[in-house]
LUMMARVO-732140 format. One line per 3 residues: number of its first residue (from 1); their letters; for each residue x, y, z of C-alpha. Coordinates in steps of 0.1 Angstrom, whole numbers, plus 5000, padded with zeros to 4 digits. Layout:
N
NUM = a = X,Y,Z | ... .
***
This chain:
243
1 = mih = 2998,9343,6235 | 2960,9348,6241 | 2948,9356,6276 .
4 = lse = 2911,9349,6285 | 2892,9364,6314 | 2876,9330,6321 .
7 = leh = 2910,9317,6330 | 2924,9346,6350 | 2905,9333,6381 .
10 = fta = 2926,9301,6380 | 2958,9321,6374 | 2953,9342,6406 .
13 = kfa = 2943,9311,6426 | 2972,9289,6415 | 2997,9316,6419 .
16 = qcs = 2989,9315,6457 | 2994,9277,6460 | 3024,9260,6475 .
19 = vep = 3039,9232,6457 | 3056,9198,6465 | 3067,9167,6447 .
22 = lrv = 3037,9143,6440 | 3030,9109,6426 | 2997,9105,6408 .
25 = tfn = 2983,9070,6402 | 2955,9063,6377 | 2939,9029,6385 .
28 = lrk = 2919,9018,6354 | 2891,8993,6351 | 2900,8957,6343 .
31 = nsq = 2911,8953,6306 | 2911,8990,6298 | 2933,9000,6269 .
34 = ivn = 2953,9030,6262 | 2960,9039,6225 | 2998,9036,6221 .
37 = ydp = 3006,9062,6195 | 3018,9089,6219 | 3021,9090,6257 .
40 = ihf = 2995,9108,6278 | 3009,9141,6292 | 2998,9147,6328 .
43 = dgl = 3000,9185,6324 | 2979,9181,6293 | 2952,9163,6313 .
46 = lar = 2951,9190,6340 | 2950,9217,6313 | 2920,9200,6297 .
49 = avv = 2902,9199,6331 | 2910,9236,6337 | 2897,9246,6303 .
52 = eia = 2865,9226,6306 | 2857,9239,6340 | 2865,9275,6331 .
55 = tdg = 2844,9275,6300 | 2816,9252,6312 | 2825,9226,6287 .
58 = rll = 2826,9250,6256 | 2864,9247,6253 | 2885,9272,6235 .
61 = ads = 2882,9286,6199 | 2909,9273,6176 | 2936,9298,6169 .
64 = edg = 2971,9298,6153 | 2983,9314,6186 | 2982,9295,6218 .
67 = ywi = 2964,9303,6251 | 2976,9310,6286 | 2964,9280,6306 .
70 = plp = 2973,9282,6343 | 2981,9250,6362 | 2988,9243,6399 .
73 = lkm = 3023,9231,6390 | 3058,9245,6392 | 3071,9261,6360 .
76 = mwq = 3104,9247,6351 | 3111,9270,6322 | 3094,9296,6300 .
79 = sad = 3099,9302,6263 | 3105,9336,6247 | 3069,9336,6239 .
82 = nyp = 3060,9330,6275 | 3048,9294,6270 | 3054,9273,6301 .
85 = lwa = 3073,9240,6306 | 3054,9225,6336 | 3069,9201,6361 .
88 = asv = 3048,9171,6352 | 3058,9138,6335 | 3039,9116,6311 .
91 = lyp = 3018,9087,6324 | 3038,9055,6324 | 3026,9019,6331 .
94 = vsq = 3036,9005,6364 | 3017,8972,6366 | 3017,8941,6343 .
97 = nve = 3009,8953,6307 | 3007,8939,6273 | 3005,8954,6239 .
100 = dvy = 2972,8948,6219 | 2953,8960,6189 | 2919,8977,6190 .
103 = vrh = 2900,8974,6157 | 2876,9002,6148 | 2849,8995,6123 .
106 = krn = 2835,9020,6098 | 2801,9007,6085 | 2774,9024,6065 .
109 = seg = 2737,9018,6068 | 2719,9004,6037 | 2685,9002,6054 .
112 = wlh = 2653,9019,6045 | 2661,9049,6068 | 2690,9059,6045 .
115 = nkp = 2683,9085,6019 | 2702,9068,5992 | 2689,9037,5974 .
118 = klk = 2722,9019,5975 | 2757,9028,5988 | 2789,9015,5972 .
121 = trn = 2807,9001,6003 | 2836,8984,5985 | 2853,9015,5973 .
124 = gpw = 2850,9053,5972 | 2840,9076,6001 | 2814,9051,6015 .
127 = mer = 2839,9022,6016 | 2836,9002,6049 | 2869,9000,6068 .
130 = rip = 2886,8982,6096 | 2911,9005,6113 | 2937,8986,6135 .
133 = tpt = 2949,9009,6164 | 2979,8998,6186 | 2970,8999,6223 .
136 = rvc = 2985,8988,6257 | 2964,8969,6282 | 2974,8979,6317 .
139 = dcy = 2955,8985,6349 | 2977,9012,6365 | 2996,9042,6354 .
142 = ear = 3016,9067,6373 | 3028,9103,6367 | 3052,9125,6386 .
145 = cig = 3048,9163,6392 | 3057,9192,6414 | 3024,9209,6422 .
148 = nfe = 2998,9217,6448 | 2984,9186,6465 | 2947,9196,6467 .
151 = avk = 2945,9214,6434 | 2961,9185,6415 | 2940,9160,6433 .
154 = nla = 2908,9179,6423 | 2917,9183,6387 | 2930,9147,6382 .
157 = syf = 2898,9133,6396 | 2879,9152,6370 | 2883,9124,6344 .
160 = thi = 2863,9092,6340 | 2883,9082,6309 | 2918,9090,6297 .
163 = gkl = 2936,9085,6264 | 2924,9086,6228 | 2890,9071,6219 .
166 = rlg = 2881,9071,6256 | 2892,9035,6260 | 2910,9040,6293 .
169 = rvl = 2882,9038,6320 | 2893,9054,6352 | 2885,9034,6384 .
172 = sve = 2902,9058,6409 | 2929,9084,6411 | 2954,9085,6440 .
175 = vea = 2977,9115,6448 | 3005,9112,6474 | 3034,9135,6484 .
178 = vde = 3069,9120,6477 | 3096,9139,6495 | 3124,9123,6476 .
181 = yte = 3114,9134,6441 | 3135,9162,6425 | 3131,9181,6393 .
184 = qdi = 3153,9156,6376 | 3130,9127,6388 | 3101,9146,6370 .
187 = vwr = 3122,9147,6337 | 3136,9111,6337 | 3129,9077,6352 .
190 = gde = 3157,9052,6353 | 3175,9059,6320 | 3146,9073,6300 .
193 = lik = 3131,9107,6295 | 3096,9108,6308 | 3087,9143,6297 .
196 = pip = 3092,9162,6263 | 3119,9188,6267 | 3127,9217,6242 .
199 = aqa = 3162,9218,6231 | 3166,9255,6239 | 3155,9248,6276 .
202 = dvv = 3184,9244,6301 | 3168,9214,6317 | 3187,9184,6303 .
205 = pwl = 3220,9180,6286 | 3222,9178,6248 | 3207,9144,6239 .
208 = gnp = 3216,9141,6203 | 3197,9152,6173 | 3164,9168,6184 .
211 = sli = 3131,9166,6165 | 3099,9186,6162 | 3078,9180,6193 .
214 = gwt = 3048,9193,6212 | 3061,9202,6247 | 3034,9224,6263 .
217 = ppf = 2996,9222,6265 | 2979,9215,6241 | 3006,9191,6230 .
220 = wkp = 2988,9184,6196 | 2990,9221,6184 | 3016,9223,6156 .
223 = slf = 3020,9261,6160 | 3035,9255,6194 | 3059,9227,6183 .
226 = cmg = 3096,9233,6186 | 3129,9213,6183 | 3134,9190,6213 .
229 = wqp = 3134,9154,6227 | 3104,9131,6231 | 3097,9109,6261 .
232 = gih = 3115,9076,6258 | 3149,9090,6247 | 3178,9073,6265 .
235 = ipd = 3196,9093,6292 | 3234,9084,6292 | 3246,9072,6326 .
238 = ffr = 3271,9100,6330 | 3244,9126,6328 | 3224,9112,6356 .
241 = dtp = 3230,9119,6393 | 3210,9089,6404 | 3211,9053,6392 .
***
């Protein structure tokens, strides 16, 4: 694990913060779409905000090893390599929603400004394409976490857009304390897992055959993947303390 001096200020600051159960609501502008490949991880959003603030937008150099990224959240578990499992769920829709398709167009200019006399756009590297992308249209998403109210609110309010392709346009972010949330409520909602969980972490019972997942920020980094369970996995009734 790589430790950077730019992030140590946040490590010391967050270590002194008290934490409590929170509900975070993202209100999106009308007809905003969220790319529907993978869920948005709330701790991933906070990690992105911390990194951008700490590096003045330069972000971090790519490395096979991961970075220590401090967050104002409770740590539920830590791997043998010291990577944290933060107490934060994915974002899930809580208002009326519908699945849709967003079509991206790849076009190439053939005008006089282009340095080639004629491009072949029907095949080859310059072929024009229409790329359909599955999305969900929804005005309101929620996430659950156990963290510091002020720090979580400040970091969550950092975003004007969420999701891939910047299609989710944020209208406002609301953070409220919810006394009845427990650690289990951060992990599952109803009968579904709402957070990726490593199989080796003693957080949930064995849920069947695990698969290779991203479970700690940044969730897209393959070198940090391990065997575990993705959000959306069904939680059997006899494993849950609450209905």
